[in-house]
C-alpha positions as CSV (number, residue, x, y, z in Angstrom):
1,X,-0.1,0.1,0.1
2,X,2.7,2.5,-1.3
3,X,-0.1,5.6,-1.4
4,X,-1.8,4.8,2.3
5,X,-0.5,6.0,5.4
6,X,1.6,3.5,7.7
7,X,-0.1,4.7,10.9
8,X,-3.2,2.6,11.3
9,X,-6.1,4.2,12.0
10,X,-7.6,4.5,15.6
11,X,-10.8,5.5,17.8
12,X,-10.1,7.2,21.0
13,X,-12.7,7.5,23.9
14,X,-12.6,8.1,27.9
15,X,-9.7,10.0,29.0
16,X,-8.0,7.7,31.8
17,X,-5.8,8.3,34.9
18,X,-4.5,5.8,37.5
19,X,-2.9,6.6,40.6
20,X,-0.9,4.7,43.1
21,X,-0.4,5.5,46.3
22,X,1.8,4.8,49.6
23,X,0.0,5.1,52.8
24,X,1.5,6.5,55.8
25,X,0.5,4.2,58.4
26,X,2.5,5.2,61.4
27,X,0.8,9.0,61.3
28,X,-2.1,6.8,60.8
29,X,-1.8,4.6,64.0
30,X,-1.1,7.5,65.6
31,X,-4.1,9.9,64.8
32,X,-6.7,9.8,67.6
33,X,-9.9,7.2,66.9
34,X,-12.8,9.9,66.8
35,X,-10.5,11.7,64.4
36,X,-9.7,8.6,61.9
37,X,-13.4,7.6,62.0
38,X,-14.4,11.4,60.7
39,X,-11.2,11.5,57.9
40,X,-12.7,7.8,56.8
41,X,-15.8,9.1,56.3
42,X,-15.1,12.3,54.3
43,X,-12.8,10.0,52.1
44,X,-15.8,7.3,51.7
45,X,-18.6,9.8,51.1
46,X,-16.1,11.7,48.7
47,X,-15.1,8.5,46.8
48,X,-18.5,7.7,46.6
49,X,-19.7,10.5,44.4
50,X,-16.6,9.9,42.1
51,X,-17.3,6.3,42.0
52,X,-20.1,6.4,39.6
53,X,-22.1,8.8,37.3
54,X,-25.8,9.7,38.1
55,X,-28.6,7.8,36.6
56,X,-30.5,9.3,34.0
57,X,-33.9,8.9,33.0
58,X,-33.2,5.9,30.6
59,X,-30.4,4.5,32.0
60,X,-31.0,3.9,35.9
61,X,-27.6,1.7,36.3
62,X,-24.7,4.3,36.9
63,X,-21.6,3.0,35.1
64,X,-18.7,2.8,37.3
65,X,-16.1,5.7,36.6
66,X,-13.8,5.2,39.3
67,X,-12.6,2.2,41.6
68,X,-10.5,1.6,44.1
69,X,-7.7,-1.5,44.7
70,X,-5.9,-2.8,47.6
71,X,-2.6,-3.0,46.1
72,X,-0.5,-6.0,46.9
73,X,3.9,-5.9,47.1
74,X,6.5,-3.1,47.9
75,X,5.3,-0.9,45.3
76,X,2.4,0.7,47.1
77,X,-0.8,0.1,49.0
78,X,-3.6,1.6,47.2
79,X,-4.9,2.3,43.2
80,X,-7.4,4.1,42.1
81,X,-8.6,4.7,38.4
82,X,-10.4,6.9,37.1
83,X,-12.5,7.1,33.4
84,X,-14.2,10.5,32.6
85,X,-14.6,12.2,29.5
86,X,-12.0,14.6,29.2
87,X,-8.4,15.5,30.8
88,X,-10.0,18.5,32.8
89,X,-12.2,16.4,34.4
90,X,-9.8,13.8,35.4
91,X,-7.6,16.7,36.8
92,X,-10.4,18.3,38.6
93,X,-10.2,14.5,40.3
94,X,-6.9,14.6,41.5
95,X,-7.6,18.2,43.3
96,X,-10.9,16.7,44.7
97,X,-8.9,14.0,46.0
98,X,-6.3,16.5,47.6
99,X,-8.9,18.3,49.5
100,X,-9.8,15.2,51.5
101,X,-7.7,14.9,55.4
102,X,-7.1,11.3,54.3
103,X,-4.3,12.6,51.1
104,X,-2.4,13.6,54.0
105,X,-1.8,10.1,54.8
106,X,-0.8,9.3,50.9
107,X,2.0,9.4,48.9
108,X,1.8,9.1,45.3
109,X,4.1,6.2,44.7
110,X,3.0,6.1,40.5
111,X,0.7,7.7,37.9
112,X,-0.4,7.0,34.3
113,X,-2.5,9.3,31.9
114,X,-4.0,7.8,28.9
115,X,-7.0,7.4,26.7
116,X,-9.3,4.5,25.8
117,X,-7.6,3.9,22.5
118,X,-8.9,0.9,19.9
119,X,-6.6,0.1,16.8
120,X,-7.8,-0.4,13.3
121,X,-5.6,-2.5,11.9
122,X,-8.1,-5.0,10.9
123,X,-10.0,-2.1,9.5
124,X,-7.6,0.8,8.4
125,X,-6.9,-0.7,4.7
126,X,-10.6,-1.6,4.4
127,X,-11.3,2.2,5.0
128,X,-8.9,3.6,3.0
129,X,-9.4,1.4,-0.1
130,X,-12.8,2.1,0.2
131,X,-12.1,5.8,-0.2
132,X,-9.6,5.0,-3.0
133,X,-12.3,3.3,-4.7
134,X,-14.2,6.5,-4.7
135,X,-11.9,7.7,-6.6
136,X,-9.9,10.4,-3.9
137,X,-6.7,10.8,-4.2
138,X,-5.0,9.7,-0.8
139,X,-4.1,12.6,1.9
140,X,-6.3,15.0,0.0
141,X,-8.8,17.0,2.0
142,X,-11.6,14.9,0.4
143,X,-10.1,11.6,0.9
144,X,-9.2,12.6,4.8
145,X,-13.1,13.3,5.2
146,X,-14.0,10.3,3.5
147,X,-11.9,8.7,6.2
148,X,-13.0,10.9,9.2
149,X,-16.9,10.1,8.5
150,X,-16.1,6.3,8.1
151,X,-14.1,6.9,11.9
152,X,-17.1,9.2,13.2
153,X,-19.3,5.9,11.8
154,X,-17.2,3.2,13.6
155,X,-16.9,5.7,17.1
156,X,-20.6,5.7,17.7
157,X,-21.0,1.8,17.0
158,X,-18.0,1.1,19.3
159,X,-19.2,3.5,22.1
160,X,-19.5,0.9,24.7
161,X,-15.9,0.0,24.3
162,X,-14.5,3.3,23.8
163,X,-16.1,5.0,26.8
164,X,-16.5,1.4,29.4
165,X,-17.5,1.3,32.6
166,X,-14.7,-0.4,35.0
167,X,-15.7,-3.9,35.0
168,X,-17.1,-5.5,38.4
169,X,-13.8,-7.7,38.8
170,X,-12.0,-8.9,41.4
171,X,-8.6,-8.3,40.5
172,X,-6.9,-5.7,38.2
173,X,-3.3,-5.8,36.9
174,X,-1.8,-2.7,35.0
175,X,1.0,-2.6,33.0
176,X,2.5,-0.2,30.6
177,X,4.3,-1.2,27.1
178,X,6.0,0.2,24.2
179,X,7.0,-1.5,20.6
180,X,10.7,-2.0,20.3
181,X,12.5,0.7,17.8
182,X,16.0,-1.1,18.4
183,X,18.1,-1.9,15.7
184,X,16.8,-5.1,13.6
185,X,13.4,-5.0,15.2
186,X,11.8,-1.8,15.0
187,X,8.0,-1.7,15.2
188,X,7.8,1.0,12.6
189,X,9.9,0.2,10.3
190,X,7.9,-3.3,9.6
191,X,5.4,-2.8,6.3
192,X,1.8,-2.6,7.2
193,X,0.6,-5.8,6.1
194,X,3.3,-7.6,8.2
195,X,2.1,-5.4,11.4
196,X,-1.6,-5.9,10.3
197,X,-1.1,-9.7,10.2
198,X,1.0,-9.9,13.6
199,X,-1.7,-7.8,15.1
200,X,-4.5,-10.2,13.9
201,X,-2.6,-13.2,15.4
202,X,-1.7,-11.6,18.7
203,X,-5.9,-10.5,19.2
204,X,-6.7,-14.2,18.6
205,X,-5.2,-14.8,21.4
206,X,-6.8,-12.2,23.8
207,X,-10.2,-13.4,22.6
208,X,-9.9,-17.0,23.6
209,X,-10.0,-15.7,26.6
210,X,-12.4,-13.0,26.6
211,X,-15.1,-15.0,28.9
212,X,-12.5,-14.8,31.7
213,X,-10.5,-11.3,31.2
214,X,-12.0,-7.9,30.7
215,X,-9.0,-5.9,28.5
216,X,-9.3,-2.0,28.2
217,X,-6.1,-0.8,26.1
218,X,-5.2,3.3,26.5
219,X,-3.1,5.0,24.3
220,X,-0.2,7.3,25.8
221,X,2.0,8.3,23.4
222,X,2.7,11.8,24.1
223,X,1.0,11.8,27.3
224,X,3.1,9.6,29.3
225,X,6.5,7.8,29.4
226,X,5.2,4.4,27.3
227,X,2.8,4.1,24.1
228,X,0.2,2.2,25.5
229,X,-1.0,1.3,29.0
230,X,-3.3,-2.1,30.0
231,X,-5.6,-3.1,32.2
232,X,-7.1,-6.5,33.0
233,X,-10.0,-7.6,34.8
234,X,-10.7,-10.9,35.8
235,X,-12.0,-12.9,39.2
236,X,-8.9,-14.7,39.1
237,X,-5.7,-13.6,39.3
238,X,-4.0,-16.7,38.0
239,X,-5.8,-16.2,34.5
240,X,-3.3,-13.3,34.1
241,X,-0.3,-15.2,34.3
242,X,-1.8,-17.8,31.7
243,X,-2.9,-15.2,29.4
244,X,0.5,-12.5,29.5
245,X,2.7,-16.0,29.2
246,X,0.6,-17.4,26.1
247,X,1.1,-14.0,24.4
248,X,4.8,-13.8,25.0
249,X,5.1,-16.7,22.5
250,X,3.1,-14.6,20.0
251,X,5.4,-12.9,17.2
252,X,4.2,-9.4,17.8
253,X,5.1,-10.0,21.8
254,X,8.6,-12.2,21.5
255,X,9.9,-9.4,18.7
256,X,8.6,-6.1,19.3
257,X,7.3,-5.5,22.4
258,X,8.6,-4.3,26.0
259,X,7.2,-3.8,28.8
260,X,7.3,-2.2,32.2
261,X,6.2,-2.8,35.5
262,X,3.1,-4.8,36.7
263,X,0.6,-3.8,39.3
264,X,-1.6,-5.7,40.9
265,X,-4.6,-4.8,43.1
266,X,-7.8,-6.6,45.1
267,X,-10.9,-4.7,44.3
268,X,-11.8,-2.7,47.3
269,X,-15.4,-1.5,47.6
270,X,-15.5,1.9,48.4
271,X,-17.8,1.6,51.6
272,X,-15.1,-0.9,52.9
273,X,-12.7,1.8,52.8
274,X,-13.2,2.1,56.8
275,X,-12.4,-1.5,57.4
276,X,-9.4,-1.7,55.1
277,X,-8.1,1.4,57.0
278,X,-8.3,-0.4,59.9
279,X,-5.9,-3.4,58.4
280,X,-9.2,-5.5,57.3
281,X,-9.7,-6.6,53.6
């Protein structure tokens, strides 16, 4: 496809913020019980407000847009995930949380900013060829308008995937990743058709786990230190190992993938935060 862009089309949806915190247990234990109860109640009320959108007349089930997790391991103690319609809304969430008394006991250990992304390797070529079949020359305003209209239709059809609720699963694992740009293994110099084939094969592995794992991919190029963030949600954490291990044998991961740190958490219902602060999960 020499006349078409080597860059696959993408659809973007919710803005996404991951926050990772260490908790100052020493200072918390030194706080009088009455103050601890008040601080916990304030935090629970605020997080409950952040957790869900307000129900509408047509949808009485409010989608979950923020979720809290108890983090395993030395990397931190709590994970907060927020899905919003804009980065301004995410920044407001950060500011709202910073006003809480509980925030004085939290130290950020990591964060990640991204936007929900659907890569369209499968349909990019079809979209470009459909525009060309109409006699439109690539990279002209008319060609770009035709592609933009196609993306708009796809975005409307895929709205539930672009603007998802946070899945109601017990476990979360999050990790960032890049595609290699090394000599002899540079993803960005691989011909489009080869990348399309590899991504198709890669996606087929994920689909086999679709009944036990919910996956949300977010793009972060120009927004954070890695190119993508991956969230996996499941009720059995061993499934994460099996899925990711199998994917490591796939060409696109074995040859072209780089992975950052992994962060594992157990869903902490907001109303249970008070118990967590007393050392009970």
